[in-house]
C-alpha positions as CSV (number, residue, x, y, z in Angstrom):
1,M,-25.4,-6.4,25.6
2,E,-22.2,-4.4,25.6
3,K,-22.3,-0.9,24.2
4,D,-19.4,0.0,21.8
5,G,-19.8,3.5,20.4
6,S,-23.2,3.5,18.6
7,N,-23.3,-0.3,18.2
8,L,-24.8,-2.8,20.6
9,I,-22.7,-5.9,20.7
10,P,-24.1,-9.1,22.3
11,L,-21.7,-10.8,24.7
12,S,-21.7,-14.5,25.4
13,S,-23.0,-15.6,28.9
14,D,-19.6,-17.2,29.6
15,F,-17.9,-13.9,29.0
16,T,-20.4,-12.0,31.1
17,E,-19.8,-14.3,34.1
18,R,-16.1,-14.0,33.9
19,R,-16.0,-10.3,32.9
20,D,-14.1,-9.3,36.1
21,R,-11.5,-12.0,35.9
22,I,-8.6,-10.9,33.7
23,C,-5.0,-11.8,34.4
24,I,-2.0,-10.3,32.6
25,F,1.4,-11.9,32.7
26,G,4.0,-9.2,31.9
27,T,4.4,-5.6,33.2
28,G,6.1,-4.2,30.1
29,D,4.7,-1.4,27.9
30,F,2.1,-3.6,26.2
31,G,1.0,-5.3,29.4
32,R,0.5,-2.0,31.2
33,S,-1.4,-0.4,28.3
34,L,-3.6,-3.5,28.0
35,G,-4.3,-3.3,31.8
36,I,-5.2,0.4,31.6
37,K,-7.6,-0.3,28.7
38,M,-9.2,-3.3,30.6
39,L,-9.7,-1.2,33.7
40,Q,-11.3,1.6,31.7
41,R,-13.8,-0.9,30.3
42,G,-14.8,-2.2,33.7
43,F,-12.6,-5.3,34.1
44,S,-10.8,-6.2,37.3
45,V,-7.2,-6.7,36.4
46,T,-4.6,-8.8,38.1
47,F,-1.0,-8.7,37.0
48,G,1.3,-11.7,37.4
49,S,4.9,-10.6,37.8
50,R,8.2,-12.0,39.2
51,N,9.4,-8.4,39.9
52,S,7.7,-6.5,42.7
53,S,9.6,-3.3,41.8
54,S,7.4,-2.8,38.7
55,V,4.4,-2.2,40.9
56,S,4.9,1.6,40.8
57,L,4.6,1.6,37.0
58,L,1.3,-0.3,36.9
59,P,-2.1,1.4,36.6
60,E,-4.0,2.3,39.7
61,G,-6.6,-0.2,40.7
62,A,-4.7,-3.2,39.4
63,E,-3.6,-6.0,41.7
64,V,-0.1,-7.5,41.5
65,L,0.6,-11.1,42.6
66,S,2.9,-13.9,41.7
67,H,2.3,-15.7,38.4
68,A,0.7,-18.7,40.2
69,E,-1.5,-16.6,42.5
70,A,-2.7,-14.3,39.6
71,A,-3.5,-17.3,37.4
72,Q,-5.6,-19.0,40.0
73,K,-7.8,-15.9,40.2
74,S,-8.7,-15.8,36.5
75,S,-9.8,-18.1,33.7
76,I,-8.3,-15.8,31.0
77,I,-4.6,-15.1,31.1
78,F,-3.0,-12.6,28.7
79,L,0.6,-13.6,28.1
80,A,2.5,-10.3,27.3
81,V,6.0,-11.6,27.4
82,H,8.5,-12.5,24.7
83,R,9.0,-16.1,23.6
84,E,12.5,-16.4,25.1
85,H,10.9,-15.9,28.5
86,Y,8.3,-18.7,28.2
87,S,10.4,-21.0,30.4
88,F,8.6,-19.9,33.6
89,L,5.4,-21.4,32.3
90,T,6.6,-24.9,32.8
91,E,6.0,-24.4,36.5
92,L,2.4,-23.3,35.9
93,I,1.2,-26.3,33.8
94,E,-1.2,-27.5,36.4
95,V,-2.4,-24.0,37.4
96,L,-3.1,-23.1,33.7
97,E,-4.9,-26.4,32.9
98,G,-8.2,-25.7,31.2
99,K,-7.6,-21.9,31.2
100,I,-7.6,-19.6,28.2
101,V,-4.1,-18.3,27.5
102,V,-4.0,-15.4,25.1
103,D,-0.6,-15.0,23.3
104,V,0.0,-11.4,22.3
105,S,3.7,-11.9,21.4
106,N,5.6,-10.9,18.2
107,N,9.1,-11.8,17.0
108,L,11.9,-9.6,15.9
109,K,11.8,-10.8,12.2
110,I,9.6,-12.7,9.9
111,N,9.7,-16.5,10.2
112,Q,12.2,-16.3,13.0
113,Y,11.2,-19.7,14.3
114,S,10.0,-22.9,12.5
115,E,6.6,-22.8,14.3
116,S,4.6,-19.8,15.5
117,N,4.8,-18.6,19.1
118,A,1.2,-19.7,19.7
119,E,1.9,-23.2,18.5
120,Y,5.1,-23.4,20.6
121,L,3.0,-22.3,23.6
122,T,0.6,-25.3,23.0
123,Q,3.6,-27.6,23.4
124,I,4.6,-26.0,26.7
125,L,0.9,-25.9,27.9
126,P,-0.8,-28.8,26.3
127,R,-3.8,-28.7,28.6
128,A,-4.4,-24.9,28.2
129,K,-6.6,-23.3,25.5
130,V,-4.2,-21.1,23.5
131,V,-5.6,-18.2,21.6
132,K,-3.5,-15.9,19.4
133,A,-4.7,-12.3,19.5
134,F,-3.8,-8.6,20.1
135,N,-0.3,-8.9,18.5
136,T,-1.4,-6.6,15.7
137,V,-2.3,-3.8,18.1
138,S,0.5,-1.6,19.6
139,A,0.8,-0.3,23.1
140,W,0.5,3.2,21.7
141,A,-2.8,2.3,20.0
142,L,-4.2,1.1,23.2
143,Q,-3.0,4.2,25.1
144,S,-4.4,6.6,22.4
145,G,-7.8,5.0,22.7
146,T,-7.6,3.4,19.2
147,L,-9.1,6.5,17.8
148,D,-6.3,7.2,15.4
149,A,-4.9,3.7,14.8
150,S,-5.9,0.4,13.3
151,R,-8.7,-1.2,15.3
152,Q,-8.4,-4.6,13.7
153,V,-7.4,-7.6,15.9
154,F,-6.7,-10.9,14.2
155,V,-7.7,-13.9,16.3
156,C,-7.1,-17.6,15.9
157,A,-7.4,-20.7,18.1
158,N,-8.2,-24.4,18.0
159,D,-10.8,-24.1,20.7
160,S,-13.9,-22.3,19.2
161,K,-15.4,-21.4,22.5
162,A,-12.2,-19.9,23.9
163,K,-11.7,-17.9,20.7
164,H,-15.2,-16.4,20.9
165,M,-14.7,-15.4,24.5
166,V,-11.5,-13.5,23.5
167,M,-13.4,-11.9,20.6
168,D,-16.0,-10.6,23.1
169,I,-13.2,-9.0,25.1
170,I,-11.8,-7.4,22.0
171,R,-15.2,-5.9,21.2
172,A,-15.6,-4.7,24.8
173,V,-12.4,-2.7,24.6
174,G,-13.5,-1.0,21.4
175,L,-11.6,-3.1,18.8
176,I,-12.8,-5.1,15.9
177,P,-12.0,-8.9,16.0
178,Q,-11.2,-10.7,12.7
179,D,-11.6,-14.5,13.0
180,Q,-8.7,-16.2,11.2
181,G,-9.6,-19.8,12.0
182,S,-7.3,-22.3,13.8
183,L,-3.8,-21.8,15.2
184,L,-2.5,-22.8,11.8
185,A,-3.0,-19.1,10.9
186,A,-0.9,-18.0,13.9
187,K,2.4,-17.8,12.0
188,E,0.8,-15.6,9.3
189,I,-0.7,-13.4,12.0
190,E,2.6,-13.0,13.8
191,N,4.3,-12.1,10.5
192,Y,1.8,-9.5,9.6
193,P,2.9,-6.6,11.9
194,L,6.6,-7.3,10.9
195,Q,5.9,-6.6,7.2
196,L,7.1,-3.2,6.0
197,F,4.9,-2.0,3.2
198,P,4.9,-5.4,1.5
199,M,2.8,-4.3,-1.5
200,W,4.8,-1.1,-2.0
201,R,8.2,-2.7,-2.4
202,L,8.0,-3.6,-6.1
203,P,6.4,-0.2,-7.1
204,I,9.0,1.7,-5.1
205,Y,11.9,-0.3,-6.6
206,I,10.5,0.2,-10.1
207,C,10.0,4.0,-9.4
208,A,13.5,4.4,-7.9
209,G,15.1,2.5,-10.8
210,L,13.3,4.6,-13.5
211,T,14.0,7.8,-11.6
212,I,17.7,7.2,-11.4
213,L,18.0,6.1,-15.0
214,V,16.0,9.1,-16.4
215,F,17.8,11.5,-14.1
216,L,21.2,10.3,-15.3
217,Y,20.0,10.4,-18.9
218,C,18.9,14.1,-18.4
219,I,22.2,15.0,-16.7
220,L,24.1,13.4,-19.6
221,T,22.1,15.1,-22.4
222,D,21.8,18.5,-20.7
223,V,24.5,19.3,-18.2
224,V,27.4,17.1,-19.4
225,Y,26.8,17.6,-23.1
226,T,26.7,21.4,-22.7
227,A,29.8,21.4,-20.6
228,V,31.7,19.3,-23.1
229,T,30.6,20.8,-26.4
230,E,29.9,24.5,-25.4
231,V,32.2,24.7,-22.3
232,K,29.3,26.1,-20.4
233,D,28.2,25.4,-16.8
234,I,24.4,24.9,-16.5
235,S,24.6,22.6,-13.5
236,F,22.1,24.8,-11.7
237,R,19.4,23.1,-13.7
238,I,19.9,20.0,-11.5
239,A,17.7,21.7,-8.8
240,I,14.6,22.5,-10.8
241,S,14.8,22.0,-14.6
242,I,16.0,18.4,-14.6
243,P,13.6,17.2,-11.8
244,N,10.8,18.8,-13.7
245,K,11.7,16.6,-16.7
246,V,12.2,13.5,-14.6
247,F,8.9,13.6,-12.7
248,P,6.5,13.8,-15.7
249,I,8.5,11.2,-17.6
250,V,8.6,8.7,-14.8
251,S,5.0,9.4,-13.9
252,L,3.7,8.7,-17.4
253,M,5.8,5.5,-17.5
254,L,4.4,4.3,-14.2
255,L,0.8,5.1,-15.3
256,A,1.4,3.0,-18.4
257,L,2.8,0.2,-16.3
258,V,-0.4,0.2,-14.3
259,Y,-2.4,-0.9,-17.4
260,L,0.3,-2.9,-19.2
261,P,-0.2,-6.1,-17.1
262,G,-4.0,-6.1,-17.9
263,V,-3.1,-6.1,-21.6
264,F,-0.6,-9.0,-21.1
265,A,-3.3,-10.9,-19.2
266,A,-5.8,-10.5,-22.0
267,I,-3.2,-11.6,-24.6
268,I,-2.3,-14.7,-22.5
269,Q,-6.0,-15.6,-22.1
270,L,-6.5,-15.2,-25.8
271,Y,-3.5,-17.4,-26.5
272,L,-4.5,-20.2,-24.1
273,G,-8.2,-19.9,-24.8
274,T,-9.2,-20.1,-21.1
275,K,-9.3,-18.1,-17.9
276,Y,-8.7,-21.1,-15.7
277,S,-4.9,-21.2,-16.3
278,R,-2.7,-19.4,-13.8
279,F,-0.7,-16.4,-14.9
280,P,3.0,-16.4,-14.5
281,D,4.2,-15.4,-11.0
282,W,5.8,-12.2,-12.2
283,L,2.5,-11.1,-13.8
284,D,0.6,-12.0,-10.6
285,R,2.9,-9.8,-8.5
286,W,2.7,-7.0,-11.1
287,M,-1.1,-7.1,-11.2
288,L,-1.4,-7.1,-7.4
289,C,0.7,-3.9,-7.0
290,R,-1.1,-1.9,-9.7
291,K,-2.8,0.3,-7.1
292,Q,0.5,1.2,-5.5
293,L,2.1,1.9,-8.9
294,G,-0.7,4.3,-9.7
295,L,-0.4,6.1,-6.4
296,V,3.4,6.5,-6.8
297,A,2.7,7.8,-10.4
298,L,0.2,10.3,-9.0
299,S,2.7,11.6,-6.4
300,Y,5.2,12.3,-9.2
301,A,2.5,14.1,-11.2
302,F,1.8,16.3,-8.1
303,L,5.5,17.1,-8.0
304,H,5.6,18.0,-11.7
305,A,2.6,20.3,-11.2
306,I,4.3,22.1,-8.2
307,Y,7.6,22.4,-10.0
308,T,5.9,23.8,-13.0
309,L,4.2,26.5,-10.9
310,V,7.5,27.8,-9.6
311,I,9.1,28.3,-13.0
312,P,8.1,32.0,-13.3
313,I,9.8,33.0,-10.0
314,R,13.1,31.3,-10.9
315,Y,16.1,33.6,-11.4
316,Y,17.0,31.8,-14.6
317,A,13.5,32.3,-16.1
318,R,13.3,35.9,-15.1
319,H,16.8,36.7,-16.4
320,R,16.0,35.0,-19.7
321,T,12.8,36.9,-20.1
322,S,14.2,40.3,-19.2
323,S,17.2,39.7,-21.5
324,S,14.9,38.9,-24.4
325,I,12.9,42.1,-23.9
326,I,16.0,44.2,-23.6
327,A,17.4,42.7,-26.8
328,Q,14.2,43.4,-28.7
329,I,14.2,47.0,-27.5
330,K,17.9,47.5,-28.6
331,N,17.3,46.0,-32.0
332,N,13.9,47.7,-32.3
333,D,12.5,44.3,-33.1
334,T,9.3,42.5,-32.1
335,S,8.7,38.8,-32.0
336,P,5.8,38.0,-34.3
337,F,2.8,36.2,-32.8
338,V,2.6,32.6,-34.2
339,N,-0.9,31.3,-34.1
340,M,0.3,27.6,-34.4
341,S,2.6,28.0,-31.4
342,A,-0.3,29.5,-29.4
343,W,-2.5,26.5,-30.3
344,R,0.2,24.1,-29.4
345,T,1.0,25.7,-26.1
346,D,-2.7,26.0,-25.1
347,S,-3.4,22.4,-26.2
348,Y,-0.7,20.7,-24.2
349,I,-1.5,22.8,-21.1
350,A,-5.2,21.9,-21.5
351,L,-4.4,18.2,-21.9
352,G,-2.1,18.4,-18.9
353,I,-4.8,19.9,-16.7
354,L,-7.4,17.4,-17.8
355,G,-5.0,14.5,-17.4
356,F,-4.0,15.6,-13.9
357,F,-7.7,16.0,-13.0
358,F,-8.5,12.4,-14.0
359,Y,-5.2,11.3,-12.4
360,F,-6.4,12.8,-9.1
361,L,-9.8,11.2,-9.5
362,L,-8.3,7.8,-10.0
363,G,-6.2,8.3,-6.8
364,I,-9.3,9.3,-4.8
365,T,-11.4,6.3,-5.9
366,S,-8.5,4.0,-4.9
367,L,-8.9,5.0,-1.2
368,P,-10.8,2.3,0.8
369,S,-13.2,4.9,2.3
370,V,-14.3,5.9,-1.3
371,S,-14.0,2.5,-3.0
372,N,-16.2,0.9,-0.4
373,T,-19.1,3.3,-1.3
374,V,-19.2,2.2,-5.0
375,N,-20.2,-1.0,-6.6
376,W,-17.9,-3.2,-8.7
377,R,-19.2,-1.8,-12.0
378,E,-18.7,1.8,-10.9
379,F,-15.2,1.0,-9.6
380,R,-14.2,-0.8,-12.7
381,F,-15.6,2.1,-14.9
382,V,-13.5,4.6,-13.0
383,Q,-10.3,2.6,-12.8
384,S,-10.5,1.1,-16.3
385,K,-12.4,3.4,-18.6
386,L,-11.3,6.7,-17.0
387,G,-7.9,5.2,-16.4
388,Y,-7.3,4.7,-20.1
389,L,-8.7,8.2,-20.7
390,T,-6.1,9.6,-18.3
391,L,-3.4,7.7,-20.1
392,V,-4.6,9.1,-23.4
393,L,-4.7,12.6,-22.1
394,C,-1.3,12.5,-20.5
395,T,0.3,10.8,-23.5
396,G,-1.3,13.5,-25.7
397,H,0.1,16.2,-23.3
398,A,3.7,14.8,-23.8
399,L,3.2,14.4,-27.5
400,I,2.1,17.9,-28.1
401,F,4.7,19.3,-25.7
402,G,7.5,17.6,-27.8
403,W,5.7,18.3,-31.1
404,N,8.3,17.8,-33.9
405,K,11.4,18.0,-31.7
406,F,12.2,14.4,-32.4
407,L,12.6,15.3,-36.1
408,N,15.2,17.9,-35.4
409,V,18.7,16.4,-35.6
410,S,20.2,19.1,-33.4
411,R,18.0,17.8,-30.5
412,Y,19.9,14.4,-30.6
413,R,22.8,15.0,-28.4
414,W,25.4,12.3,-28.8
415,Y,22.8,10.5,-31.0
416,L,20.5,10.2,-28.0
417,P,16.8,11.3,-28.5
418,P,15.3,14.1,-26.4
419,A,14.3,13.0,-22.9
420,Y,10.6,13.4,-23.4
421,T,10.6,10.6,-26.0
422,L,11.5,8.1,-23.3
423,S,8.1,8.7,-21.6
424,L,6.2,7.9,-24.8
425,V,7.5,4.4,-25.5
426,V,5.5,2.3,-22.9
427,P,2.3,4.4,-23.1
428,C,2.2,4.2,-26.9
429,I,2.7,0.4,-26.7
430,V,-0.1,0.0,-24.2
431,L,-2.5,2.2,-26.2
432,V,-1.8,0.4,-29.5
433,L,-2.3,-3.0,-27.9
434,K,-5.4,-1.9,-26.1
435,L,-6.8,-0.5,-29.4
436,I,-6.3,-3.9,-30.9
437,L,-7.9,-5.7,-28.0
438,I,-11.1,-3.5,-28.0
439,T,-11.8,-4.2,-31.7
440,P,-15.2,-6.0,-31.9
441,C,-13.9,-9.5,-33.0
442,V,-11.1,-9.6,-30.4
443,D,-13.1,-8.1,-27.6
444,K,-16.0,-10.6,-28.2
445,R,-13.6,-13.5,-27.8
446,I,-12.0,-12.1,-24.6
447,T,-15.5,-11.6,-23.1
448,Q,-16.5,-15.2,-23.9
449,I,-13.3,-16.5,-22.3
450,R,-13.9,-14.4,-19.2
451,Q,-17.4,-15.8,-19.0
452,G,-16.1,-19.3,-18.9
453,W,-15.7,-20.3,-22.6
454,E,-12.7,-22.6,-23.2
455,K,-11.0,-23.4,-26.5
456,S,-10.3,-27.0,-25.4
457,S,-14.0,-27.7,-24.7
458,K,-15.0,-26.3,-28.2
459,M,-12.4,-28.5,-29.9
460,A,-13.7,-31.5,-28.0
461,K,-17.3,-30.8,-29.2
462,E,-16.1,-30.4,-32.8
463,T,-14.3,-33.8,-32.5
464,L,-17.4,-35.5,-31.3
């Protein structure tokens, strides 16, 4: 038994016998970090290197030999060199026969070669047992003790026994092996660490596009319009006022876009009368990135809350307030208290606070550490039922904030509606469609379809 933290992990007998026989080809950053980690866990480490000058950089206690001599001392060889340097292995075909060769390499870009590095290695060393592993762990993660980095290690190999021996080593150094099957999975494993936020690209593109469009719209209807029609410079609003319009507008749009694909999916299923037909690719991609869309929307809601809090300390706000007070004193006038205005202000602030609270709750429950502690029904209740409640509250917040401004012709600058109305289009469409879908007759049919009912099978029975 090998002790890893608080868990006792059984090790195979083959691994126990060979525990002190580890060879590493390559004395670069990763090879050295892996060697240090192995030594800390009680392994004897032998480095195979063609350059004796690198000895001073290697961890104390490690032996350094030529590639052939190092390989003869161990049954497990970790290959920590780049693919373009594999040529030296052709001289070691006989030495590496029957040995486990662990390929830890990565490429510079996704799908750089037609076959994976591990599959290419099997062509060079046809009689060795090639295992793909450790390429998803960085040298920094090994040096930091894997306490503040990902501990997952993807493993694949055609030889099951060799794969499980490597998985035992992974557990022994405090990492978590993930069996990915045969070497057919090697290319996907090699592409994995090269991906840059793959699920975030579409949400970020959508968010950036909406942000730019709404920002330009606000610049046009506020700054440019005022400069042209009133010959007045209010460009200072670009710093606070306009961003505080852009953030809530885009946030509400993104929140609505989180739930719009679910509405589309239900409509498609109703139309086709089955759940066994694939959705269009664009809808599949959209549905897969809903979590990321929601988190980006939440970040914009945070920015809106922060920007709103600084309004009282702005020079513009303080100057306008003091000027209004002085004008009332000079004119011996007092602004009357309007009960309707008080109700409207308090209502939209209350809806904003509640909407932001449920917004934040949705963000928390999307975290893996939280979502793993709830069952599917609880997660669906929060993300669906409370999600729509959040959308209703935030839409109500925007509606009451705008109130009847959209009816005031003077608010339409160059025949363009007020900016806040942009944020209401998509949410209102989503809520109206959802209201139709949850009506008893429609909801019953959707439920039947999602339980396996098919329109074609019913028509077939009626024909018979």
